[in-house]
N, C-alpha and C positions, 0 to 999 in steps of 0.2 A: 708258934713264934713266942718268944719271951720278950718282956719289956727291955731287957738289957741288950737285945739283938737289934733293936730298931735303928740305932744310929751307927752301927758297925760299918766302917768303910766310908763314912761321911766326914770330911775334913773341912769344916767351914772356915776355921781360922788356922790355916796351915802356916807354920813358921817358914820364914824365908831362908834360902840356902846361904850359909856363911862360908863363902869360898876363900881359899888361901889361909886356912887356920890349922895347918899341920897335917901330917900323914894320917892321923887317927880319924880325921873328919871324912876321909874318902875324897875330898876335893882340895887337897893340899898341892904342894909343888907347883905344877903348871896351872892349877886352878881351872881345869876344864878347857884351857886354851890350846892345848897341844904343844908341839915343839916348833920353834922358829916361825917364820911366815908373817904375812901382814896382819892377820887377825890376832896374833899372839902379842903384838906390841901395844903399848899404852897409847891412847889417843886415836885408836883405829875407828873409823866410821865409814859408811858408804852412803851414797845418795839413796833417797827413798824410792827412786825409780830404777835402781840397779837391778838388772836381770841376768846376773851371771856372765857378764861380758857381752851378751847379745845386745843388739840395738834396742833400746827401751821402746815400749809401746808408745810412750809420749812423743818420741821423735819419729816413729814410723807412721803414725796417723797423720794424714794431710790436714793442714790448716787452711781454712777458706774464709774469705771476707775480712772484715775489720771489726774489732770489738772496742768500742769507745768507752773507756772506763770513766770518763767524765760525763757521760750522757745522763740526763735526768730520768728517773724511773717514773713513768706516767701510769696512774691508775685510771681505769675507764669505767664509767657508769652510764647506762642508757636510761632515757627518761621513762621507758617502759618499766624498768625496775623501780624507779621512784614512784610511779603510779601504783604499783603492786604493794609496796612496803609502807609508804607514808600516807597519812590522811590529810584532808583539805586543811589549809592554813598552817601546816607544819613548817618548821625551819629546817632546811637540809644543809648540814655542814659536814666537813670531813669527819668530825668526831661522831656525829649521829650516824653516818654511813658505816663507821667501824662498829658501832653498837648493833646495827641491823645486819652485820656481816656482808655488806656490799663491797667494802674496800678494806679487807682484813690485812693484806700484806703491807710491807713498808713501801712508801712511795714519797716522791718529792713533789709531784704535781698531780692534781686531780682534774680530770677532764670529763665533761658531761657531753654525751653524744645523743643524737636525735632519733635513735631506733625505738620504735614503739609509739603509743599514743598517750597523751596526757590530758586529763579532764579536770584535775584538781589544781587549785591555785596554791603554789608552793613558793617559798622564799628560798631559792637555791644559791648557795655560796660555793664557788669552786675557782680554781686557778684559770681554767680554760673552758670554753663552750664552743661546740660546733655551731655553725650558722643556723642549721635546722633546729637544733636543741634550743637555742636562744629564742628563735621565732615561736616554737611550740609552747615554751614556758610563758612567753608574753601573751600568746593567744588564749591560754588557759587562765589568764589573769594573775599569773605569778610574777615574781621579781627575780631578776638575774643580778647576782653580786659577784664581781670579779675580785678574787683574793690576790694580794700581791705575792708574786713568786720570788725566786732568787733573781737578783739584779745581775745581768750579764756583765762581764768584764769590760766589754766595749763601752757600755753605758757609764760604768764607773770611771773609765778613763776620760770620756767626754765631760762628765761632771767635774772631774778634777781639773781638766784643762780650762773649763769655763770659770771655775772658781779662781784659778790662777790669773786669768786675764782680767777679772774684776778688780783684783788688788792693785 
């Protein structure tokens, strides 16, 4: 093998095809579009799910249930995980849980569940607590802090109505 043979056939920066630049280019006249037909016209496009006229898979697959796009994404952490990761006297917040890889994904609400045992006194801040989790944190000498979540629309309407009647 010679040094000048190493990169033969390797085209890292290949030039783009310049279509419609005359007969000498090899891609002149119809510019690889053929004659007549839908695809030869300007502005032609087809749906991303188009399958040659067959019923698209997206429409063939049955849809079940209801997908609520307004639902809050709830991240769940068990007190057994808190026992394993944090030491006594630590403050547990959504940020500290991200640092310890217990709630990595994006979430709207953090909920602490009571699965596992807790012997350390922790100051736990979350949006929601199960009854058993709150009890076990209190038994261990810890503190439960409920963070404010998103205000529901119904509550906002009630507050607006109450403010209107006060005037």
